[in-house]
C-alpha positions in Angstrom: -38.4 -0.8 55.1 -37.7 -3.1 58.0 -37.4 -1.2 61.4 -35.3 -3.2 63.8 -34.6 -2.7 67.5 -31.3 -2.3 68.8 -31.5 -3.4 72.3 -28.6 -5.9 72.1 -25.2 -4.3 71.8 -21.7 -5.6 71.9 -19.0 -4.4 74.2 -17.9 -1.7 71.7 -21.2 -0.1 71.6 -22.1 -1.4 68.1 -25.5 -3.0 68.0 -25.5 -6.7 67.4 -27.0 -7.9 64.1 -30.0 -10.3 64.1 -28.5 -12.0 61.1 -29.2 -15.5 62.5 -32.8 -14.8 63.2 -35.7 -14.6 60.7 -36.9 -11.1 60.0 -40.1 -10.9 62.1 -40.5 -7.1 62.5 -43.1 -5.3 60.7 -42.2 -3.7 57.3 -43.2 0.0 56.9 -42.4 2.3 54.0 -40.0 5.1 54.9 -38.9 7.6 52.3 -35.1 7.8 52.0 -32.9 10.2 50.3 -29.6 8.4 50.6 -27.0 8.6 47.6 -28.0 6.0 45.0 -25.4 3.6 43.5 -23.8 5.1 40.3 -25.8 4.2 37.2 -23.3 5.7 34.8 -19.6 5.6 34.7 -18.9 8.9 32.8 -17.5 10.6 35.9 -15.3 9.4 38.9 -17.0 8.4 42.2 -17.6 11.5 44.6 -15.7 12.0 47.9 -17.8 11.5 51.1 -17.0 14.9 52.5 -18.3 16.4 49.1 -21.5 14.3 48.8 -22.3 12.9 52.3 -25.6 11.2 53.2 -28.1 13.9 54.1 -30.9 11.4 54.6 -33.1 12.5 57.6 -34.9 9.1 57.6 -33.8 6.7 60.6 -31.3 4.3 59.4 -32.3 1.1 61.0 -30.1 -1.9 61.0 -30.4 -4.7 58.4 -29.8 -8.4 58.8 -27.9 -10.2 56.2 -30.9 -12.2 55.2 -33.0 -9.0 54.7 -30.1 -7.5 52.7 -29.9 -10.5 50.5 -33.6 -10.5 49.8 -33.4 -7.0 48.6 -34.2 -3.6 49.7 -36.3 -0.7 48.3 -34.6 1.3 45.6 -34.4 4.4 47.9 -32.7 2.2 50.6 -29.6 0.6 49.2 -27.4 -1.5 51.5 -24.3 0.6 52.6 -21.3 -1.7 52.4 -18.0 -0.4 53.5 -14.5 -1.7 52.3 -11.4 -0.1 53.6 -7.7 -0.5 52.8 -4.4 1.2 51.7 -4.8 0.4 47.9 -1.1 1.2 47.1 -0.2 0.4 43.5 -3.9 -0.3 42.8 -4.2 -3.6 41.0 -6.5 -6.3 39.8 -6.6 -8.0 43.3 -8.0 -4.6 44.8 -10.6 -4.4 42.0 -11.8 -8.0 42.5 -12.2 -7.5 46.2 -14.3 -4.3 45.6 -16.2 -6.2 43.0 -17.1 -8.8 45.3 -18.2 -6.2 48.1 -20.2 -4.3 45.4 -22.2 -7.5 44.4 -22.7 -9.0 47.9 -26.4 -7.8 47.8 -28.8 -7.1 45.0 -28.9 -3.4 45.8 -25.6 -2.1 47.2 -24.0 1.1 47.6 -20.2 0.8 48.2 -18.3 3.2 50.2 -14.5 2.7 50.1 -12.2 4.0 52.9 -8.7 4.9 52.1 -6.3 5.6 55.0 -4.0 8.7 55.0 -0.2 8.7 54.5 0.5 9.5 58.2 -1.8 6.7 59.5 -0.5 4.2 56.9 3.3 5.1 57.6 2.6 4.7 61.3 0.9 1.3 61.3 2.0 -0.4 58.1 4.9 1.3 56.4 6.0 3.6 53.6 3.9 3.5 50.5 4.8 4.1 46.8 1.9 6.2 46.0 0.9 9.1 48.2 -2.7 9.6 49.5 -3.8 11.9 46.7 -2.9 9.4 44.2 -4.5 6.5 46.1 -7.8 8.5 46.5 -7.8 9.2 42.9 -7.3 5.7 41.8 -10.2 4.5 43.9 -12.4 7.2 42.5 -11.9 5.7 38.9 -12.8 2.1 39.9 -16.2 1.1 38.3 -17.5 -0.7 41.5 -17.0 2.3 43.9 -19.9 4.6 44.6 -18.1 6.8 47.2 -14.6 7.3 48.5 -14.0 8.2 52.2 -10.6 10.1 52.6 -8.5 9.7 55.7 -10.4 6.6 56.9 -9.7 5.4 60.4 -7.5 2.4 61.0 -10.0 0.9 63.5 -13.6 1.4 62.9 -15.5 3.1 65.7 -19.4 3.2 66.3 -19.3 6.9 65.7 -17.7 6.3 62.2 -20.2 3.6 61.4 -23.2 5.8 62.3 -21.7 8.8 60.7 -21.7 7.1 57.3 -24.7 4.9 58.0 -22.8 1.7 57.2 -24.7 -1.5 57.3 -21.9 -4.1 56.7 -18.2 -4.2 56.5 -16.5 -6.3 53.6 -13.0 -7.6 53.8 -11.2 -10.9 53.5 -11.6 -13.3 56.6 -8.0 -13.5 57.4 -7.5 -11.9 60.9 -5.7 -8.6 60.4 -3.4 -7.9 63.2 -2.3 -4.4 63.7 -2.4 -1.4 66.0 -2.1 -3.8 69.0 -5.1 -5.9 68.1 -5.0 -9.5 66.8 -7.8 -8.6 64.4 -8.9 -5.1 63.8 -12.3 -6.4 62.5 -12.9 -8.6 65.5 -15.5 -6.2 67.0 -17.2 -5.8 63.6 -17.5 -9.5 63.3 -18.9 -9.9 66.9 -21.6 -7.4 65.9 -22.6 -9.5 62.8 -21.7 -6.7 60.4 -18.8 -8.5 58.8 -19.2 -10.0 55.4 -16.1 -11.9 54.0 -14.6 -11.6 50.6 -12.0 -13.6 48.9 -8.4 -12.6 48.3 -7.0 -12.9 44.7 -4.0 -15.3 44.8 -0.7 -14.3 42.9 -1.1 -10.5 43.1 -0.6 -7.9 45.8 1.2 -4.7 46.5 4.0 -6.5 48.4 4.4 -8.9 45.3 4.8 -6.0 42.9 7.2 -4.2 45.0 9.2 -7.4 45.4 9.4 -7.7 41.6 10.7 -4.0 41.3 13.4 -4.5 44.1 14.6 -7.9 42.6 14.9 -6.4 39.2 16.1 -2.9 40.4 19.1 -2.7 38.2 16.9 -3.3 35.1 14.4 -0.6 36.0 17.1 1.9 37.0 18.9 1.5 33.7 15.7 1.9 31.9 14.6 5.0 33.5 18.1 6.6 32.9 17.6 5.7 29.3 14.3 7.5 29.4 15.8 10.8 30.7 15.5 10.5 34.5 18.6 11.8 36.3 20.5 9.9 38.8 19.4 12.1 41.6 15.8 11.5 40.9 16.4 7.7 40.9 18.5 8.1 44.1 21.4 6.4 42.2 25.0 7.0 43.2 27.6 8.3 40.9 29.4 5.1 40.5 26.2 3.1 39.9 25.1 5.7 37.2 28.3 5.3 35.3 28.0 1.5 35.6 24.4 1.6 34.5 25.2 3.9 31.5 28.1 1.7 30.5 25.9 -1.3 30.6 23.3 0.6 28.5 26.1 1.2 25.8 27.1 -2.4 26.0 23.5 -3.4 25.4 23.3 -0.9 22.5 26.4 -2.4 21.0 25.0 -5.9 21.4 21.7 -4.8 19.8 23.6 -3.3 16.8 25.6 -6.5 16.5 22.5 -8.6 16.7 20.8 -6.3 14.0 23.8 -6.8 11.8 23.7 -10.6 12.2 20.0 -10.6 11.5 20.4 -8.4 8.4 23.4 -10.6 7.3 21.3 -13.7 7.7 18.5 -12.0 5.7 20.9 -11.0 2.9 22.4 -14.6 2.8 18.8 -16.0 2.6 18.0 -13.6 -0.1 21.1 -14.5 -2.1 20.3 -18.2 -1.7 16.9 -17.7 -2.8 17.9 -15.8 -5.7 20.7 -18.4 -6.5 18.1 -21.0 -6.3 15.8 -19.1 -8.7 18.8 -18.4 -11.1 19.9 -22.2 -11.1 16.2 -23.2 -11.7 15.9 -20.7 -14.5 19.2 -21.9 -16.0 18.1 -25.5 -15.9 14.8 -24.7 -17.5 16.4 -22.7 -20.2 19.1 -25.5 -20.8 16.4 -28.1 -21.2 14.6 -25.7 -23.5 17.9 -25.2 -25.6 18.7 -28.8 -25.8 15.1 -29.7 -26.8 15.3 -27.1 -29.7 18.7 -28.2 -30.7 17.5 -31.8 -31.0 14.4 -30.7 -32.8 16.6 -28.9 -35.4 19.9 -31.1 -35.6 18.6 -34.5 -34.2 18.2 -37.7 -36.2 14.5 -36.9 -36.7 15.2 -33.0 -36.7 14.2 -30.5 -39.5 17.7 -29.8 -40.5 18.5 -33.4 -41.1 15.5 -34.0 -42.9 16.1 -31.1 -45.1 19.6 -32.2 -46.0 18.4 -35.7 -46.7 15.7 -34.5 -48.9 18.1 -32.4 -50.9 20.4 -35.1 -51.3 17.8 -37.5 -52.5 16.8 -34.9 -54.9 20.3 -34.5 -56.3 20.6 -38.1 -56.5 17.5 -38.5 -58.4 18.4 -35.7 -60.8 21.8 -37.2 -61.6 20.4 -40.6 -62.5 17.7 -39.3 -64.9 20.4 -37.1 -66.7 22.8 -39.9 -67.0 20.2 -42.1 -68.6 19.4 -39.5 -71.1 22.9 -38.9 -72.1 23.6 -42.5 -72.2 20.5 -43.0 -74.6 21.5 -40.1 -76.7 25.1 -41.5 -77.1 23.9 -44.9 -77.8 21.7 -43.5 -80.6 24.8 -41.7 -82.1 27.0 -44.7 -81.9 24.7 -47.2 -83.8 25.0 -45.5 -87.2 28.8 -45.4 -86.9 29.1 -49.1 -86.2 26.7 -49.9 -89.3 28.8 -47.8 -91.6 31.9 -49.6 -90.6 30.5 -52.8 -91.3 
């Protein structure tokens, strides 16, 4: 484990990092009992005041180069990230993922500011501090949550939690009378930048809600919330409920139209099927009729055969009668002569 001297300090009392110098100090193994990164996600991350680092080994400062090379298993790099984390979203999660993966062996501590501090320096929040604490505990990248985190990091706070590096986006964060609350951290060489996620932020989400306020107010009234719970006036409540009734009527009309279209489509399909079947039956009937009564049909052949037979019978009978008659007439003629 590297043991570094801390003879160079910034004006704030934070030892300056030797991140720009190659690690030249001798390495000696020191047994550490610091909390280890979470290996299982079956339980939420602990709070710092419930599971603080009780390691008695000296916590020597690391350079960024040393941290990137990797540290012993029992000495993870303790990275700190803080924020308000109101309406915890994917942008927050991605920032914490970056902080967690800065170094091969990292232990991520996340500080969450209290309601009083946030309302004083930034403004009102949607979620209260307890809800925001719990949201962070259930993020897979977080190893430990520090409640009531300070707005500006002090040397005492950094020493108490044995923080090696602070992770945040590199945009200067002006607040509490400072142009950049992380300026002294940057000067001490303890700052590691992360990237913001474009297109998503707590302010953007709140803007969407405010923009479509009427839609969400009407939706929640439909779901059983009272006008008092939604802070909606009596007149607006009646307006929203009337709009909901109008929407229901529109939906019913739309459903009737859709059902009517479906009925018409079914009738058309059935009509088409009936016409097709009628045409098939008609062709079949005409074919059968022609087979029976056509020029070459069975009925015509039968009648023609019967007529031919009758004609043949008539001719043979007539000849026989004529022959017999002739035979009778010949003796008479001889006798008269």
